[in-house]
C-alpha beads as a LAMMPS data file, in Angstrom:
LAMMPS data file: protein, C-alpha beads

210 atoms
209 bonds

1 atom types
1 bond types

-500.0 500.0 xlo xhi
-500.0 500.0 ylo yhi
-500.0 500.0 zlo zhi

Masses

1 110.0

Atoms # bond

1 1 1 217.299 -207.529 -464.146
2 1 1 215.303 -204.909 -462.904
3 1 1 211.629 -205.246 -462.293
4 1 1 209.813 -202.612 -464.559
5 1 1 206.941 -200.798 -462.424
6 1 1 204.332 -198.969 -463.933
7 1 1 203.207 -196.672 -461.260
8 1 1 200.186 -194.810 -461.032
9 1 1 199.442 -191.441 -459.565
10 1 1 198.258 -192.089 -456.250
11 1 1 201.109 -194.289 -455.668
12 1 1 203.646 -191.824 -456.965
13 1 1 201.802 -189.124 -454.732
14 1 1 201.870 -191.253 -451.436
15 1 1 205.422 -192.464 -451.722
16 1 1 207.027 -189.163 -452.306
17 1 1 205.566 -187.000 -449.414
18 1 1 207.966 -188.011 -447.017
19 1 1 211.740 -187.502 -447.550
20 1 1 212.870 -188.808 -444.094
21 1 1 214.635 -191.863 -445.438
22 1 1 218.479 -192.850 -446.165
23 1 1 219.802 -189.160 -445.927
24 1 1 216.483 -187.478 -447.274
25 1 1 215.342 -189.745 -449.670
26 1 1 211.739 -190.636 -450.350
27 1 1 210.676 -193.847 -450.884
28 1 1 209.935 -193.118 -454.489
29 1 1 213.530 -192.049 -454.767
30 1 1 214.683 -195.543 -453.394
31 1 1 212.335 -197.625 -455.626
32 1 1 213.519 -195.659 -458.537
33 1 1 217.199 -196.957 -457.770
34 1 1 216.094 -200.362 -457.982
35 1 1 213.309 -200.534 -460.565
36 1 1 212.751 -199.112 -464.037
37 1 1 209.634 -196.760 -463.302
38 1 1 207.371 -196.132 -466.030
39 1 1 203.667 -194.397 -466.821
40 1 1 201.423 -193.430 -469.354
41 1 1 201.226 -189.628 -470.095
42 1 1 197.764 -189.412 -468.567
43 1 1 199.730 -190.532 -465.261
44 1 1 202.213 -187.827 -466.051
45 1 1 199.609 -185.020 -466.231
46 1 1 197.931 -186.316 -463.015
47 1 1 201.140 -186.722 -461.277
48 1 1 202.001 -182.655 -462.380
49 1 1 198.422 -181.339 -460.997
50 1 1 199.865 -182.837 -457.461
51 1 1 203.329 -181.757 -457.795
52 1 1 205.568 -181.004 -454.829
53 1 1 208.882 -180.312 -454.226
54 1 1 209.864 -183.870 -453.039
55 1 1 208.873 -185.037 -456.480
56 1 1 211.300 -185.494 -459.593
57 1 1 211.259 -182.617 -462.029
58 1 1 208.962 -182.670 -464.654
59 1 1 212.143 -183.129 -467.217
60 1 1 213.152 -186.342 -465.098
61 1 1 209.892 -187.557 -465.482
62 1 1 209.257 -187.097 -468.957
63 1 1 211.922 -189.719 -469.586
64 1 1 209.622 -192.340 -467.380
65 1 1 206.580 -191.888 -469.909
66 1 1 205.931 -194.831 -471.703
67 1 1 205.264 -194.656 -475.644
68 1 1 203.005 -197.057 -477.101
69 1 1 204.859 -198.998 -480.141
70 1 1 202.653 -201.943 -480.530
71 1 1 202.354 -201.964 -484.532
72 1 1 198.712 -203.553 -484.564
73 1 1 197.110 -201.510 -481.840
74 1 1 199.421 -198.465 -481.432
75 1 1 196.854 -196.179 -479.902
76 1 1 195.262 -195.447 -476.267
77 1 1 191.928 -195.467 -478.272
78 1 1 191.962 -199.069 -479.395
79 1 1 193.757 -200.698 -476.399
80 1 1 190.902 -199.068 -474.420
81 1 1 187.863 -200.339 -476.939
82 1 1 189.808 -203.705 -476.499
83 1 1 190.276 -203.928 -472.684
84 1 1 187.344 -202.045 -471.412
85 1 1 184.620 -202.089 -474.352
86 1 1 184.424 -198.379 -474.170
87 1 1 186.609 -195.225 -474.364
88 1 1 187.024 -193.075 -471.665
89 1 1 186.565 -189.191 -471.977
90 1 1 189.163 -187.142 -471.283
91 1 1 188.359 -186.271 -467.600
92 1 1 186.818 -189.916 -467.175
93 1 1 187.523 -192.047 -463.912
94 1 1 190.567 -194.123 -463.723
95 1 1 191.885 -192.930 -467.064
96 1 1 195.561 -192.839 -465.663
97 1 1 195.348 -196.623 -464.329
98 1 1 193.579 -197.981 -467.565
99 1 1 196.142 -196.345 -469.507
100 1 1 198.864 -197.651 -467.365
101 1 1 197.239 -201.226 -468.010
102 1 1 197.476 -200.616 -471.586
103 1 1 200.930 -199.291 -471.517
104 1 1 202.192 -202.256 -469.158
105 1 1 200.664 -204.777 -471.874
106 1 1 202.267 -202.586 -474.779
107 1 1 205.501 -203.027 -473.074
108 1 1 204.975 -207.167 -472.863
109 1 1 203.847 -207.318 -476.291
110 1 1 206.466 -205.344 -478.171
111 1 1 209.443 -206.156 -476.062
112 1 1 208.583 -209.325 -474.327
113 1 1 209.424 -207.764 -470.636
114 1 1 209.516 -209.811 -467.863
115 1 1 209.347 -208.809 -463.906
116 1 1 206.593 -206.208 -464.703
117 1 1 204.749 -204.533 -461.979
118 1 1 201.578 -202.767 -461.781
119 1 1 201.562 -200.124 -458.923
120 1 1 198.581 -198.642 -457.496
121 1 1 196.906 -197.821 -454.432
122 1 1 193.653 -197.453 -455.916
123 1 1 191.848 -200.470 -454.547
124 1 1 188.436 -199.615 -455.474
125 1 1 189.982 -199.237 -459.404
126 1 1 191.218 -202.653 -458.743
127 1 1 188.307 -204.249 -457.723
128 1 1 185.933 -202.821 -460.477
129 1 1 186.992 -201.542 -463.677
130 1 1 190.643 -202.984 -463.820
131 1 1 189.604 -206.062 -462.443
132 1 1 188.705 -208.392 -465.293
133 1 1 191.058 -206.778 -467.741
134 1 1 194.100 -207.073 -465.813
135 1 1 193.495 -210.871 -464.426
136 1 1 193.274 -211.671 -468.460
137 1 1 197.030 -210.765 -468.786
138 1 1 199.032 -213.165 -466.439
139 1 1 202.342 -211.104 -467.272
140 1 1 202.573 -209.155 -464.000
141 1 1 202.452 -208.717 -460.210
142 1 1 200.022 -206.119 -458.817
143 1 1 201.491 -204.037 -455.917
144 1 1 200.530 -201.242 -453.554
145 1 1 202.814 -198.682 -451.914
146 1 1 202.647 -201.388 -448.651
147 1 1 204.268 -203.781 -450.972
148 1 1 206.873 -201.425 -452.222
149 1 1 208.156 -201.252 -448.700
150 1 1 208.171 -204.767 -448.266
151 1 1 210.326 -204.834 -451.342
152 1 1 212.622 -202.064 -449.969
153 1 1 213.407 -203.959 -447.285
154 1 1 214.667 -207.069 -449.197
155 1 1 216.396 -205.174 -451.762
156 1 1 218.288 -202.481 -449.603
157 1 1 220.715 -203.390 -446.863
158 1 1 220.434 -199.620 -445.542
159 1 1 216.477 -200.161 -445.493
160 1 1 216.448 -202.282 -441.843
161 1 1 213.286 -203.443 -440.421
162 1 1 212.870 -200.319 -438.287
163 1 1 212.881 -198.088 -441.031
164 1 1 210.445 -200.168 -443.041
165 1 1 208.214 -200.418 -440.120
166 1 1 208.036 -196.958 -439.270
167 1 1 207.634 -196.168 -443.380
168 1 1 204.430 -198.568 -442.785
169 1 1 203.217 -196.522 -439.859
170 1 1 203.726 -193.134 -442.156
171 1 1 202.600 -194.259 -445.256
172 1 1 199.592 -195.646 -443.425
173 1 1 198.886 -191.869 -441.777
174 1 1 199.405 -190.233 -445.400
175 1 1 196.716 -192.690 -446.813
176 1 1 194.258 -192.282 -444.182
177 1 1 194.778 -188.641 -443.945
178 1 1 193.412 -188.515 -447.696
179 1 1 190.365 -190.515 -446.969
180 1 1 187.026 -188.711 -446.298
181 1 1 185.829 -188.891 -443.621
182 1 1 188.457 -190.094 -441.685
183 1 1 186.304 -190.880 -438.754
184 1 1 184.849 -193.464 -440.436
185 1 1 184.899 -196.742 -437.547
186 1 1 185.152 -199.354 -440.520
187 1 1 188.181 -197.052 -442.359
188 1 1 189.666 -196.850 -438.896
189 1 1 189.748 -200.470 -438.569
190 1 1 191.167 -201.460 -441.800
191 1 1 193.908 -198.794 -441.515
192 1 1 194.402 -200.807 -438.023
193 1 1 194.612 -203.999 -440.088
194 1 1 196.892 -202.539 -442.497
195 1 1 199.327 -201.918 -439.922
196 1 1 199.317 -205.100 -438.254
197 1 1 199.518 -207.195 -441.466
198 1 1 202.535 -205.609 -443.224
199 1 1 204.473 -205.403 -439.832
200 1 1 203.775 -208.932 -439.456
201 1 1 204.887 -209.667 -443.248
202 1 1 208.103 -207.445 -442.513
203 1 1 208.739 -209.909 -439.200
204 1 1 208.524 -212.958 -441.743
205 1 1 210.910 -211.420 -444.038
206 1 1 213.187 -210.833 -441.252
207 1 1 213.189 -214.447 -440.109
208 1 1 214.537 -215.269 -443.595
209 1 1 216.559 -212.271 -444.251
210 1 1 218.388 -212.272 -440.891

Bonds

1 1 1 2
2 1 2 3
3 1 3 4
4 1 4 5
5 1 5 6
6 1 6 7
7 1 7 8
8 1 8 9
9 1 9 10
10 1 10 11
11 1 11 12
12 1 12 13
13 1 13 14
14 1 14 15
15 1 15 16
16 1 16 17
17 1 17 18
18 1 18 19
19 1 19 20
20 1 20 21
21 1 21 22
22 1 22 23
23 1 23 24
24 1 24 25
25 1 25 26
26 1 26 27
27 1 27 28
28 1 28 29
29 1 29 30
30 1 30 31
31 1 31 32
32 1 32 33
33 1 33 34
34 1 34 35
35 1 35 36
36 1 36 37
37 1 37 38
38 1 38 39
39 1 39 40
40 1 40 41
41 1 41 42
42 1 42 43
43 1 43 44
44 1 44 45
45 1 45 46
46 1 46 47
47 1 47 48
48 1 48 49
49 1 49 50
50 1 50 51
51 1 51 52
52 1 52 53
53 1 53 54
54 1 54 55
55 1 55 56
56 1 56 57
57 1 57 58
58 1 58 59
59 1 59 60
60 1 60 61
61 1 61 62
62 1 62 63
63 1 63 64
64 1 64 65
65 1 65 66
66 1 66 67
67 1 67 68
68 1 68 69
69 1 69 70
70 1 70 71
71 1 71 72
72 1 72 73
73 1 73 74
74 1 74 75
75 1 75 76
76 1 76 77
77 1 77 78
78 1 78 79
79 1 79 80
80 1 80 81
81 1 81 82
82 1 82 83
83 1 83 84
84 1 84 85
85 1 85 86
86 1 86 87
87 1 87 88
88 1 88 89
89 1 89 90
90 1 90 91
91 1 91 92
92 1 92 93
93 1 93 94
94 1 94 95
95 1 95 96
96 1 96 97
97 1 97 98
98 1 98 99
99 1 99 100
100 1 100 101
101 1 101 102
102 1 102 103
103 1 103 104
104 1 104 105
105 1 105 106
106 1 106 107
107 1 107 108
108 1 108 109
109 1 109 110
110 1 110 111
111 1 111 112
112 1 112 113
113 1 113 114
114 1 114 115
115 1 115 116
116 1 116 117
117 1 117 118
118 1 118 119
119 1 119 120
120 1 120 121
121 1 121 122
122 1 122 123
123 1 123 124
124 1 124 125
125 1 125 126
126 1 126 127
127 1 127 128
128 1 128 129
129 1 129 130
130 1 130 131
131 1 131 132
132 1 132 133
133 1 133 134
134 1 134 135
135 1 135 136
136 1 136 137
137 1 137 138
138 1 138 139
139 1 139 140
140 1 140 141
141 1 141 142
142 1 142 143
143 1 143 144
144 1 144 145
145 1 145 146
146 1 146 147
147 1 147 148
148 1 148 149
149 1 149 150
150 1 150 151
151 1 151 152
152 1 152 153
153 1 153 154
154 1 154 155
155 1 155 156
156 1 156 157
157 1 157 158
158 1 158 159
159 1 159 160
160 1 160 161
161 1 161 162
162 1 162 163
163 1 163 164
164 1 164 165
165 1 165 166
166 1 166 167
167 1 167 168
168 1 168 169
169 1 169 170
170 1 170 171
171 1 171 172
172 1 172 173
173 1 173 174
174 1 174 175
175 1 175 176
176 1 176 177
177 1 177 178
178 1 178 179
179 1 179 180
180 1 180 181
181 1 181 182
182 1 182 183
183 1 183 184
184 1 184 185
185 1 185 186
186 1 186 187
187 1 187 188
188 1 188 189
189 1 189 190
190 1 190 191
191 1 191 192
192 1 192 193
193 1 193 194
194 1 194 195
195 1 195 196
196 1 196 197
197 1 197 198
198 1 198 199
199 1 199 200
200 1 200 201
201 1 201 202
202 1 202 203
203 1 203 204
204 1 204 205
205 1 205 206
206 1 206 207
207 1 207 208
208 1 208 209
209 1 209 210
């Protein structure tokens, strides 16, 4: 059984910037070969605004858009009313992350889908607006893009530990480049901690995998 991965725009973009893995693939390409990728139409729109040539085409992405199907709720407005007690404006903050959570919950309620992943690099949203709603539904794992690297190392025999550690380094640089200001000492320490922590985790996996 494949994981079903509801990915937001931030992770989708971060995982598709570099195509130096396994004969010219991005991390997103490799993840797509091992999981079922899904996202809401709002996330698809956000991705289209930041599209680069290394990303899948708009036609390919359209097949990943999740269509709500729960008969009693059935709309994102009703999901937002119940999950967040307020409905977002069309340009509201975290609307993609909110709709992805609604889509994930809908997928479980309608299909009883197991192995659900909520994938986001927006830690601020996870600590804030998403914190209580997502913790109310113990039906999914929460991943960030670094967790994807751990998974790919576990799942793909060609994605070895050296590739994985290089991916952590590259992804950390990509994310830090988007932070403002980049020179904040606190953020620098956070980036160093992420790099160290995920290398330790990869070494832990290596002890078991090998």
